[in-house]
C-alpha positions in Angstrom: -34.4 -159.5 11.7 -36.3 -156.6 13.3 -33.4 -154.4 12.9 -33.1 -155.2 9.2 -36.9 -154.6 8.7 -36.7 -151.4 10.6 -33.8 -150.3 8.5 -35.7 -151.1 5.3 -38.7 -149.0 6.5 -36.5 -146.1 7.4 -34.9 -146.2 4.0 -38.2 -146.3 2.2 -39.5 -143.4 4.3 -36.4 -141.3 3.5 -36.7 -142.2 -0.3 -40.4 -141.3 -0.4 -39.7 -138.0 1.4 -37.0 -137.0 -1.0 -39.1 -138.0 -4.0 -42.1 -136.0 -2.6 -40.0 -132.9 -1.9 -38.3 -133.3 -5.3 -41.7 -133.5 -7.1 -43.0 -130.4 -5.2 -39.9 -128.5 -6.1 -40.3 -129.5 -9.7 -43.9 -128.4 -9.7 -42.9 -125.0 -8.3 -40.3 -124.6 -11.1 -42.8 -125.5 -13.8 -45.4 -123.1 -12.3 -42.8 -120.3 -12.2 -41.8 -121.0 -15.8 -45.4 -121.1 -16.9 -46.1 -117.7 -15.2 -43.0 -116.2 -16.7 -44.0 -117.5 -20.2 -47.5 -116.0 -19.9 -46.1 -112.6 -18.8 -43.6 -112.7 -21.7 -46.5 -113.4 -24.1 -48.5 -110.5 -22.8 -45.4 -108.3 -23.2 -44.9 -109.5 -26.8 -48.5 -108.5 -27.8 -48.1 -105.1 -26.1 -48.0 -103.4 -29.5 -50.6 -101.3 -31.2 -53.4 -103.2 -33.0 -54.1 -100.8 -35.8 -56.8 -100.4 -38.4 -56.3 -97.7 -41.0 -58.8 -95.9 -43.2 -59.0 -93.0 -45.6 -61.8 -90.4 -46.0 -62.3 -87.7 -48.5 -64.9 -84.9 -48.3 -65.7 -81.6 -49.8 -67.1 -78.8 -47.7 -68.5 -75.4 -48.5 -67.6 -72.8 -45.9 -69.6 -69.6 -45.7 -69.6 -66.7 -43.2 -71.6 -63.5 -43.2 -70.9 -60.5 -41.1 -73.4 -57.8 -40.6 -72.1 -54.2 -40.8 -74.1 -51.2 -39.6 -76.9 -53.5 -38.4 -79.0 -54.9 -41.2 -78.0 -52.3 -43.7 -74.8 -54.0 -45.0 -73.3 -57.4 -44.8 -69.9 -58.7 -45.8 -69.5 -62.3 -46.9 -66.6 -64.8 -47.2 -66.7 -68.3 -48.5 -64.5 -71.1 -49.6 -64.6 -74.7 -51.0 -62.6 -77.0 -48.7 -61.4 -80.4 -49.9 -60.4 -82.7 -47.0 -58.3 -85.9 -47.3 -57.9 -87.6 -43.9 -56.0 -90.7 -42.8 -57.6 -92.3 -39.7 -56.1 -94.9 -37.4 -57.9 -96.9 -34.8 -55.6 -98.5 -32.3 -55.4 -100.4 -29.0 -52.2 -99.9 -26.9 -52.1 -103.4 -25.3 -49.1 -102.4 -23.2 -51.7 -100.7 -21.0 -53.7 -103.9 -20.5 -54.3 -104.7 -16.8 -54.1 -108.3 -15.7 -53.4 -110.6 -12.7 -51.7 -113.9 -12.6 -52.8 -116.3 -9.8 -50.3 -119.1 -9.6 -52.2 -120.9 -6.8 -55.2 -121.4 -9.1 -53.3 -121.3 -12.4 -55.5 -118.4 -13.6 -54.7 -115.5 -15.9 -57.3 -112.8 -15.2 -57.6 -109.9 -17.7 -58.9 -107.0 -15.5 -59.3 -104.3 -18.1 -58.4 -103.5 -21.8 -57.7 -99.9 -22.8 -60.2 -98.2 -25.0 -59.4 -97.7 -28.6 -57.4 -94.7 -29.6 -58.7 -92.9 -32.7 -56.3 -90.5 -34.5 -57.5 -88.3 -37.4 -54.9 -86.7 -39.6 -56.7 -84.4 -42.1 -55.1 -82.4 -44.9 -57.0 -79.3 -46.1 -57.0 -77.8 -49.6 -58.8 -74.5 -50.1 -60.4 -73.5 -53.4 -62.4 -70.5 -54.7 -61.7 -68.4 -51.6 -63.7 -65.2 -51.7 -63.9 -62.5 -49.0 -65.2 -59.0 -48.9 -62.8 -56.3 -47.8 -64.6 -55.9 -44.4 -64.8 -59.6 -43.7 -61.4 -61.2 -44.5 -60.3 -64.8 -43.6 -58.8 -65.0 -40.1 -57.2 -67.7 -38.0 -60.6 -68.3 -36.3 -62.1 -69.3 -39.7 -59.5 -72.0 -40.3 -60.0 -73.3 -36.8 -63.8 -73.4 -37.2 -63.3 -75.3 -40.5 -61.0 -77.8 -38.8 -63.4 -78.4 -35.9 -66.4 -78.8 -38.3 -64.4 -81.3 -40.4 -63.2 -83.4 -37.4 -66.8 -83.6 -36.0 -68.1 -84.7 -39.4 -65.3 -87.3 -39.8 -65.9 -88.6 -36.3 -69.5 -89.4 -37.3 -68.3 -91.1 -40.4 -65.9 -93.2 -38.5 -68.7 -94.3 -36.1 -70.8 -95.3 -39.1 -68.0 -97.1 -40.8 -66.5 -100.6 -40.1 -63.2 -99.2 -38.9 -63.9 -99.7 -35.2 -65.4 -103.2 -35.7 -62.3 -104.2 -37.8 -60.0 -102.9 -35.0 -62.0 -105.0 -32.4 -61.6 -108.1 -34.6 -57.9 -107.5 -34.5 -58.1 -107.1 -30.8 -60.0 -110.4 -30.4 -57.3 -112.1 -32.6 -54.6 -110.9 -30.2 -56.6 -112.0 -27.1 -57.0 -115.4 -28.6 -53.3 -115.9 -28.2 -53.7 -115.7 -24.4 -56.4 -118.4 -24.6 -54.3 -120.7 -26.7 -51.3 -120.3 -24.4 -53.2 -120.8 -21.1 -55.0 -123.9 -22.5 -51.7 -125.4 -23.6 -50.3 -124.8 -20.1 -53.3 -126.1 -18.2 -54.2 -122.6 -17.0 -57.6 -120.8 -17.0 -58.3 -117.5 -18.8 -60.7 -115.1 -17.2 -62.1 -111.7 -18.3 -64.2 -109.7 -15.9 -64.4 -112.8 -13.6 -66.0 -114.8 -16.5 -64.0 -117.9 -17.6 -63.2 -118.1 -21.2 -62.8 -121.6 -22.6 -63.5 -121.4 -26.3 -62.4 -118.9 -29.1 -66.1 -118.2 -29.9 -66.5 -117.0 -26.3 -63.9 -114.2 -27.0 -66.1 -113.1 -29.9 -69.0 -112.8 -27.5 -67.0 -110.5 -25.3 -66.7 -108.0 -28.2 -69.7 -106.1 -27.0 -68.6 -105.8 -23.4 -64.9 -105.1 -23.7 -65.3 -101.9 -21.8 
């Protein structure tokens, strides 16, 4: 009787050991699959999040050159019409993150700053120049620099950057939905993100 009881106990121990090891192996497989799925999702959203805008402006360019001191001056001027396409983008392929399988945590370490690209087209009208003060390459470069500085101020005052940030938040929300569905935790700058509205609150501290 003791031998039979001993044999039953040994059998149960062996079965529980196999089941425990099998469960642990299955947990590891699920963990690896979850980690791979998160990395794939980050890779999939590694595209540019772009907001586009268009600006038009008219500038009057004037330049006066003194000749023989104050006795004589030569002027040149032009009306410049500028049409510029502007894009604000985030290259999410440059996002820095860390996956901790032990704690089931996706930590976003840093997000690249927005990239602003200005593509202006210039049209010159009513160009007038004295013989001793002709238009040169420097004049066109000065005009382009002035225009770009002016457009940069207009972009700051517009809603282009805020629209681009909203697009960025929309992309980041995919990480939150995915991690929540897998039972993982999403962190940004060591702060845990649990709700979509918390991502909106991160908008002011993304950098």
